[in-house]
BAPAKOL-256549 format. One line per 8 residues: number of its first residue (from 1); their letters; for each residue x, y, z negated of C-alpha. Coordinates in steps of 0.001 Angstrom, whole numbers, plus 500000, padded with zeros to 6 digits. Each point is the difference from the previous one (the first is absolute). Layout:
BEGIN
NUM	A	X/Y/Z; ...
This chain:
BEGIN
1	MSELITAE	737168/170772/249986; 503363/498436/500896; 499335/496698/498179; 496231/499845/500492; 499482/498790/503566; 501957/497888/502442; 499281/498720/503508; 498588/496749/498523
9	LVDLDLSA	497311/502066/498246; 498776/501605/503241; 497277/498459/502204; 499424/502019/503179; 497302/497619/501250; 497827/499523/496919; 497155/497767/501196; 497858/500076/496861
17	ATKDAAAR	496378/501001/500531; 499202/501001/496414; 501830/501830/497258; 499989/496751/497995; 501876/498204/502744; 502325/502979/500507; 500942/500097/496321; 500637/496252/499980
25	SLAERMVA	502095/500083/503186; 502221/502822/498743; 500194/498499/496496; 501239/496712/501465; 502920/501915/501492; 500753/501329/496505; 499917/496432/498628; 502396/498862/502730
33	AHRVTDLD	502308/502887/499100; 499899/498883/496333; 498397/503291/498962; 496692/498410/498831; 499940/496887/497795; 496290/499041/500052; 498034/500745/503167; 496484/499511/498591
41	GFLADVAA	500772/501832/496793; 501418/502952/501903; 497019/500122/502372; 497666/500016/496990; 501818/503077/498693; 499719/501658/503420; 496260/499307/499943; 499643/501466/496519
49	REAQMPTG	501599/503228/501217; 497848/500030/503133; 496900/499673/497820; 500774/503350/498372; 499935/501943/503267; 500462/499131/503712; 503584/500489/501167; 499215/501104/503552
57	LDGGIGIP	501166/503485/500948; 498953/502219/502876; 502142/499698/503093; 499905/496210/500359; 501969/499124/496865; 499460/497339/497341; 502110/499876/496825; 499039/497004/497824
65	HCRSEHVS	502208/500107/496919; 500328/498837/496411; 502254/499337/497047; 500258/496289/499240; 501840/497645/497693; 500492/497790/503055; 502289/502549/501712; 503727/499651/499379
73	APTLAFGR	501137/503239/501688; 498337/503118/501467; 499034/499051/503541; 498326/501500/503072; 498658/497945/502926; 498664/501538/503215; 497566/498624/502553; 498676/501506/503240
81	SAAGIDFG	496602/498865/501257; 498905/500444/503594; 496286/499534/499225; 499933/501957/496745; 498938/498808/496533; 497361/501587/497779; 501535/501303/496754; 497069/502246/499104
89	AADGPADL	501179/503270/501568; 497274/502367/501206; 501505/500401/503480; 500143/496303/500844; 502379/497012/500028; 503701/500165/499216; 502699/498895/502417; 502948/500810/497683
97	IFLIAAPA	499904/497857/496857; 502466/500312/497141; 499904/497429/497171; 501827/501400/496987; 501002/497853/497031; 501654/501064/496752; 500877/497951/496925; 497596/500228/497058
105	GADDDHLT	500775/503070/497921; 502157/501559/502697; 497936/503177/500228; 502859/502149/501215; 500912/497572/502791; 496376/499637/501036; 499365/503715/500137; 503300/500775/501693
113	ILSGLARR	499166/497601/502822; 496463/501265/500389; 500666/503712/499706; 502956/499906/502376; 498080/497968/502561; 496841/502114/499654; 501920/503197/500725; 501704/498543/503066
121	LMDPEFTD	496667/498767/501348; 498934/503634/500364; 502667/500424/502688; 498483/499165/503444; 503449/499261/501417; 500517/497329/497346; 496683/498238/500657; 500423/500302/503782
129	ALRAGTDP	503423/498364/499726; 498525/497156/497941; 497358/499395/502661; 502565/500060/502808; 502723/497870/498380; 500864/496647/501559; 502854/498762/497801; 499207/498949/496380
137	AAVAALIR	503469/500968/498822; 499673/503493/501509; 496541/500450/498489; 501296/498899/496593; 502823/502529/500318; 497501/502685/500960; 497875/499274/496922; 503114/500038/497823
145	GEEPADEP	500658/503516/501301; 503274/499207/501719; 499152/502085/503085; 500661/503693/499236; 497465/501211/502548; 497201/498567/497903; 501139/501413/496666; 497573/502463/498396
153	APEAAGTE	500832/503652/499905; 502257/500930/497077; 497349/502055/498252; 497796/497046/499046; 496714/500226/498155; 500339/500361/496274; 503334/501855/500060; 500205/503346/498305
161	PGPEAVEA	502275/502466/501772; 499118/502712/497474; 499079/503623/500662; 503595/501212/500042; 500866/497814/503030; 497183/501560/501969; 500922/503538/499035; 503557/499401/501240
169	AGSAPFRI	498675/499319/503477; 498425/503439/500304; 496313/500837/499730; 498190/497403/497954; 497505/497808/501885; 496566/499142/498695; 500464/497536/497111; 497676/497115/499130
177	VAVTSCPT	500271/497466/497210; 498028/496799/500459; 499015/496945/497973; 499158/496673/501643; 498570/496899/498338; 497864/496984/500872; 498317/497253/497918; 502963/497624/500199
185	GIAHTYMA	502595/502786/500066; 502057/498494/502775; 499594/500198/503772; 497434/502769/500517; 501648/502136/497313; 503315/500144/501840; 498544/500137/503500; 497979/503087/499065
193	AESLAAAG	503119/501553/498483; 502042/499425/503136; 497176/501186/502253; 499619/503275/498099; 503752/500597/499901; 500339/499337/503750; 497086/502298/500828; 501548/502688/497829
201	RAEGVEVT	503287/499783/501874; 498143/500276/503297; 498075/503071/498798; 502976/501722/498371; 498424/499531/496564; 501948/498772/496982; 498077/497016/498594; 501244/498343/496817
209	VETQGSAG	498160/496830/499002; 499572/498224/496696; 499073/496349/500531; 498024/498652/497047; 500602/496314/500684; 499334/496859/497988; 503376/500121/498243; 499484/503514/498657
217	FKKLDPAV	501087/503270/501532; 502677/502648/499834; 498440/503379/499358; 500687/502869/502333; 502435/502572/498712; 497945/502712/498221; 501934/502628/501955; 498895/498409/503280
225	VAAADAVI	496376/499954/498854; 500197/503604/498825; 501418/501120/503357; 497355/498152/502032; 497402/501963/501947; 497432/497159/500035; 499343/496437/498835; 498770/496906/501846
233	WAHDVEVR	498686/496958/498154; 499573/496931/502223; 498792/497415/497512; 497481/497259/499279; 500770/499819/496272; 500165/502866/497540; 503025/502278/500294; 502097/499860/496856
241	EKARFRGK	500822/503169/498057; 497832/502222/502161; 500497/503099/497886; 503451/500545/501544; 498282/501264/503151; 497700/502492/498270; 499532/503282/501827; 500910/498710/503479
249	PLVDVGVK	497864/499646/503146; 499104/496314/500191; 498997/497588/502764; 498598/496848/498363; 499466/496998/502319; 500229/496215/500154; 503333/498351/500670; 499100/498911/503556
257	AGINRPAE	499422/503626/500948; 503623/500632/499044; 501065/497260/502411; 497657/500732/502901; 499736/503802/500152; 502847/501642/498084; 500223/503008/502338; 496349/500855/499271
265	LIAEARRK	500622/499816/496266; 503004/502301/500275; 497969/502463/502070; 497176/499889/497444; 502477/500640/497178; 501319/503074/501837; 496475/501308/500560; 499135/499600/496327
273	AERGEIAA	503177/501779/498997; 499226/502872/502369; 496470/500297/498579; 501283/499805/496439; 497878/496960/499088; 501258/498659/496683; 499027/496527/498725; 498447/499792/496542
281	VSEADGST	502597/497835/498241; 499854/500522/496249; 503199/500036/498000; 498600/497917/497186; 498420/497094/501826; 501125/500121/503573; 496525/499675/501470; 499661/501504/503431
289	DSGDGDRD	497738/501117/502729; 501304/501127/503305; 496701/501135/501365; 500291/497574/502890; 496949/497968/499149; 500620/496673/501657; 503434/498994/498813; 500917/497795/502867
297	GSGADHAH	499520/502786/502443; 497882/497939/502336; 496692/501282/498822; 498462/496551/499945; 502149/497555/498101; 497266/498301/498022; 502217/497071/499102; 502478/502331/498372
305	FGVRLRTY	497258/501555/497869; 498751/496510/499120; 503450/499017/498755; 500174/503103/497827; 496496/499443/498612; 500906/496436/499098; 503140/501276/498273; 497966/502478/497952
313	LMSGVSYM	497544/497329/498859; 502743/497497/499208; 501772/502650/497921; 496927/500306/497786; 499474/496253/499749; 503654/499279/499169; 499952/502434/497066; 496639/498631/498836
321	VPFVAAGG	501015/496335/499928; 502169/500188/496812; 497029/501494/498136; 497848/497169/501357; 502462/497336/498923; 500620/501383/496514; 496413/500960/499230; 498384/496980/501605
329	LLIALSFA	502212/497439/498304; 499544/501678/496615; 496234/499863/500463; 500162/496391/501149; 502105/499067/496971; 497507/501730/497703; 497205/497870/501464; 502065/496861/499460
337	IGGYEIAS	500415/500868/496309; 496657/501580/499124; 497556/499023/502744; 498212/502256/502470; 497970/501709/497267; 503190/501626/498730; 499457/502706/502638; 497259/501498/497799
345	AKSVADHF	502065/500037/496789; 500398/503176/497952; 503002/502238/500587; 503106/498577/498327; 500881/503542/498961; 497062/499789/497574; 500011/496302/499174; 503038/497720/500126
353	VWGEADSW	500747/497025/497743; 503532/498655/500290; 499049/496429/499221; 497032/499709/502382; 500452/498582/503492; 497008/502014/501203; 501694/503247/498986; 503061/499102/502050
361	AALLNQIG	497792/498979/502906; 498158/503318/499767; 503329/501856/499895; 501220/498274/503178; 496654/500628/501702; 499973/503681/499185; 503630/500516/501064; 499263/498217/503268
369	SAAFGFLV	496841/502050/500490; 502021/503184/499451; 502434/498876/502717; 497070/499210/502298; 498687/503506/499440; 502962/501293/502014; 499372/497843/503069; 497920/502402/502047
377	PVLAGYIA	501874/503216/499034; 503362/498348/500726; 498716/498673/503324; 498743/503435/501034; 503020/501858/498642; 502557/497928/501847; 498062/499897/503251; 500168/503793/499858
385	YGMADRPA	503674/499824/498998; 500741/497829/503038; 498409/502646/502210; 501391/503230/498571; 502548/499207/497264; 499939/501330/496428; 497675/502990/500420; 497230/497530/500905
393	LVPGFVGG	500295/497950/496799; 497862/502304/497859; 497035/500350/502388; 500254/496276/500742; 499802/499000/496336; 497235/502542/499397; 498009/498677/502955; 500452/496420/498787
401	AIALTVNA	498831/500891/496495; 496932/501716/501435; 499291/496889/502073; 499700/498079/496743; 497850/502743/498455; 497436/499870/502820; 500183/496171/500160; 501525/500032/503493
409	GFLGGLVA	502516/497352/498927; 502688/498543/502215; 498559/501396/503239; 499806/503438/498417; 503662/499754/499045; 500977/499248/503593; 498044/502980/501286; 501270/502293/497235
417	GLLAGAVV	503619/499132/500776; 499587/500655/503712; 498152/503265/499313; 502675/501194/497581; 502800/499229/502434; 498174/501691/502876; 499228/503127/497947; 503616/500345/498857
425	MAIQRVPV	501269/499524/503547; 497601/502696/501181; 501191/502425/497321; 503605/499322/500963; 499220/501201/503521; 499274/503494/498716; 503067/502256/500393; 500974/501708/496748
433	HATLRGIM	502541/502610/499023; 503409/498699/498939; 499473/501272/496439; 496986/497678/499581; 501554/496828/501325; 501544/499041/496674; 496665/499957/498158; 497931/498426/502781
441	PVLVIPLI	500625/496316/499138; 499782/500395/496219; 497161/502504/499631; 498172/501220/503080; 499562/496748/501917; 498892/497847/496996; 497617/502749/498845; 498264/500620/503319
449	ASAVVGFL	500020/496366/501121; 498574/498729/496700; 497161/502522/500187; 499181/499065/503591; 500204/496244/499416; 497966/500302/496800; 497278/501915/501828; 499892/497446/502816
457	MFIVVGKP	499892/497006/497651; 497401/501434/497605; 497698/501749/502483; 500519/498613/503505; 501280/496424/500317; 500028/498559/496478; 496337/499048/499700; 499658/498462/503495
465	IASLQSAL	503082/497882/499321; 498598/499043/496587; 496796/498849/501707; 502045/497941/502462; 502039/498537/497141; 496805/499115/498136; 498539/498358/503108; 503196/498010/500458
473	TDWLNGLS	499911/498884/496363; 496363/498933/500313; 500855/498103/503177; 502832/498157/498275; 497767/499154/497043; 497359/498652/502347; 502364/497852/502044; 498951/496387/500248
481	GSNAVILG	499972/497201/502507; 501225/500810/503508; 500646/503699/499299; 502495/499171/497257; 501697/497402/502162; 500368/502440/502898; 501575/502594/497704; 502347/497320/498680
489	VVLGLMMC	501071/499147/503544; 500704/503652/500843; 501984/500589/496804; 501969/496796/500560; 500922/501022/503537; 501109/503457/498816; 502146/498606/497197; 501822/497607/502335
497	FDMGGPLN	500370/502050/503176; 502954/502178/498990; 500897/498479/496609; 500682/503090/497911; 499443/502507/502803; 497253/502595/500434; 497051/497617/500535; 501092/497861/497078
505	KVAYAFAV	500285/503097/497792; 496599/501330/501081; 498307/496728/499047; 501884/499884/496692; 499231/503641/499187; 496324/499382/500803; 499982/497112/497517; 501817/501698/497132
513	GGLADPTD	497912/503138/500441; 497006/497949/498903; 501727/498945/496777; 499799/503546/498642; 496263/499416/499541; 499685/496213/500289; 496838/498307/501240; 499332/496411/500990
521	GSLKVMAA	500458/500911/503671; 503270/501864/499524; 501432/497162/497890; 499203/497547/502811; 501784/502267/502472; 503082/500142/497768; 500055/496212/499758; 499682/499523/503761
529	VMAAGMVP	502753/502538/500740; 502518/498457/497610; 499222/496449/501112; 500430/500851/503688; 503217/501908/499279; 501545/496901/498449; 499437/497851/503096; 502759/501204/502420
537	PLAMALAT	503042/499305/497788; 498503/496774/498612; 499226/498760/503517; 503513/500731/501241; 501507/498362/496910; 497933/496863/500634; 500777/499992/503734; 503758/500171/499392
545	TVRKKLFT	499618/497087/497578; 497961/497614/502158; 501645/500779/503381; 503523/501159/499265; 501236/499407/503549; 497751/502746/501342; 501847/502652/497981; 503545/501328/499791
553	KTERENGR	502152/499538/496929; 499360/503624/499009; 496236/499540/500360; 500083/496871/497853; 501804/501948/497294; 497403/502768/500263; 497318/497330/499733; 501217/498924/496575
561	AAWVLGAS	499752/503579/498758; 496568/500374/501611; 498488/497499/497531; 500633/502393/497131; 499104/503097/502014; 496706/498498/501119; 499073/498854/496523; 500738/503542/498780
569	FITEGAIP	497782/501654/502683; 502913/501548/501880; 498779/499728/503592; 503238/501517/501329; 501670/496615/499382; 498761/498926/503446; 501443/502981/501889; 503306/498314/501031
577	FAAADPLR	498025/497212/501688; 497595/502411/501706; 502861/502162/501256; 501784/496992/501495; 496944/498470/501696; 497016/502375/499795; 497853/498504/502768; 499802/496688/498154
585	VIPSVMAG	500269/500992/496350; 497694/503024/499808; 496895/498437/501614; 500504/496869/497893; 500157/501792/496658; 497141/502293/501015; 497831/496932/500588; 501003/498601/496616
593	GAVTGALS	499333/503318/498279; 496573/500260/501606; 499099/496506/498739; 501185/500824/496492; 498190/503346/499873; 496762/498440/501234; 500140/497099/497545; 500866/502253/497055
601	MAFGATLR	496959/502157/500707; 497784/496964/500628; 501090/498437/496705; 499250/503248/498129; 503490/500214/498487; 500721/503217/498096; 503210/501673/498838; 500583/502896/497623
609	APHGGAFV	503799/500129/500377; 501415/501888/503006; 503105/497837/500256; 501684/496925/498624; 499071/497199/502402; 499904/496565/498408; 501133/501461/496687; 496618/501651/499361
617	VPLIGEPY	497860/496988/500902; 498614/499862/496414; 498438/503425/500686; 498229/498810/503166; 496356/499090/500187; 499578/496524/501571; 503753/499322/499793; 499943/496436/501429
625	LYLLAIAA	497991/501019/503041; 502279/503041/500365; 503094/497790/500132; 498185/497722/502456; 499422/503007/502291; 503702/500871/499902; 500997/496395/500676; 497594/499724/502941
633	GTLVATTL	501274/503191/501635; 503614/498961/499430; 499404/496634/501655; 498267/501609/502991; 502856/502486/500509; 502667/497317/499540; 498330/497656/502476; 499739/502705/502656
641	VVLLKGAR	503610/501131/499549; 501290/496431/500269; 497869/499231/503066; 500973/503194/501817; 503690/499664/499237; 499901/496305/500873; 498357/500758/503334; 502816/502428/500764
649	RTAPDTAG	502509/497174/499756; 498309/498162/502873; 500812/502835/502408; 503404/500288/501698; 502254/501695/497493; 503280/500374/501809; 501170/503509/500618; 500020/499590/503744
657	EAGATGSD	496473/498627/500201; 498721/502640/497623; 501620/502758/501944; 498617/498738/503284; 496457/499366/498847; 499566/502695/497410; 498880/497380/497461; 502901/500445/497641
665	DSRVTVAV	499820/499106/496330; 497882/502794/498677; 501940/500163/496786; 500997/503449/501260; 496798/501872/500787; 498461/503336/499343; 497914/500068/496823; 496237/499908/500377
């Protein structure tokens, strides 16, 4: 860190009351040091990173950080707050704040800064010295690591001494290999690694850690893994190449457990090794079960389970969307050529005339319908895959196909995927002899799981779900007046809240699920969803055009691209604006989306294409009223954004005033 921080980048009396003000105050020091070229642009990039996950860490530490094109050299600024600032940590405000900046594309620099700092923050002497320091130059030197007393022990986390080094010292200690990872692959990953390594040294246990960070990972030496007595996984994302740890006792927890209670994890690993408990990690697919039940080790981490459930569902939806796009657009094109009655044409395998437009329309319709036939099985199969890897694909696809057979539709596919994943995970908990492990993922698990899921879908849950699906379809068909408008409002809010995130995807999946068996109600839903999804980028494009001074140069450039993205129904085009100023942008576009969804439903607009935006307007029922709904919502969202951002400019916007009052430019805020 010799070139990263100087005395000018240290503020021992940081007076900011919010993390927005803190980031701005420290960033201004970087600008003064000629390390940052555009203050607002850099703060927007900090906000975009903060929107992914709060940067507060336990122990009173905040580490806002980002890569940015507005950074000229890797830089670290430090601030110490007497009152504490909320950075989203579970244990309260942070008094030690580190703002880390790296040039765009400088992954190695960024990760080197973060990983080195994260490891040192696990040393109480280091953090105590930071809190006690009175001279900025001395504190900068301390952070740079120029005081030997604060250097980490030579056997740092992630090093691999190898089994022969241990043998040379006499009787071999208990050996553990560990893997740490977190959603962003930066701070928590390396803090857990250092915490486990330090606890191992204190307990006389050899702990070798593989950090699976955002820039990839260096695999543990196979000899080290083979010599290990137990394995610890402290992770919030899936461990890569799990099969390497097959046949070892395993403790499987969340990454924060690795930071907060490493000694307990080491003790648990020793107990499992003494009892001979072996994790079921298959050689072929790497799926695991440690038998621990609750992975975070707390016994009540509902949020953690919610994150995993969302990941499972999004896995299914993401694999389904290409089938939706290909099949839906082919069907829409067939209607444009041959009219809606082309759906009842004879099979082109039996009747096809090269010179007839209707034959080509029928061909496109039947190819698209074939693609649509995979929607539910693919959804179910990849939900199951997200839960339990490859062995769950077969029961997932089988369950999805049965959902279609019993007319359970899209809802049946969701349930089938979750059932298949749960059944496979349950089977993986059963200990088996080593000779059977090789055939488990390719024969035993698919066979048993498919039979169980098939029984459940045919006999137990299929028909009730089919009845619910039928009731939902009837409700959609019967929508009129205020009921339709209310549904349009709800769908519009969902499409615009997270702009490509889970709520957006749920609303979109709900709409395209109805296209598999289209009715007047489901076509209205599809129209409302696509119209609302176009509003956020179009609104931001218009706002950057009519009030340029309210936006940074980077935002104005993004605004030009947002015209095309909005017209193409790519809601994610508004994400850069929402990340930079979520408290003003997100409510504004949600209001616009709600207006558009309500008007689309009130006008009775219909849509048979699942995508395409303005380019499929000829396939829309009531196209002029449909475009009017989009224009109205866009104007509402634009007006609100401009008013809210304009009102911000009337408040004191100097760094000192913002820091003193806590009313800093909220360009840097946590995402809603």
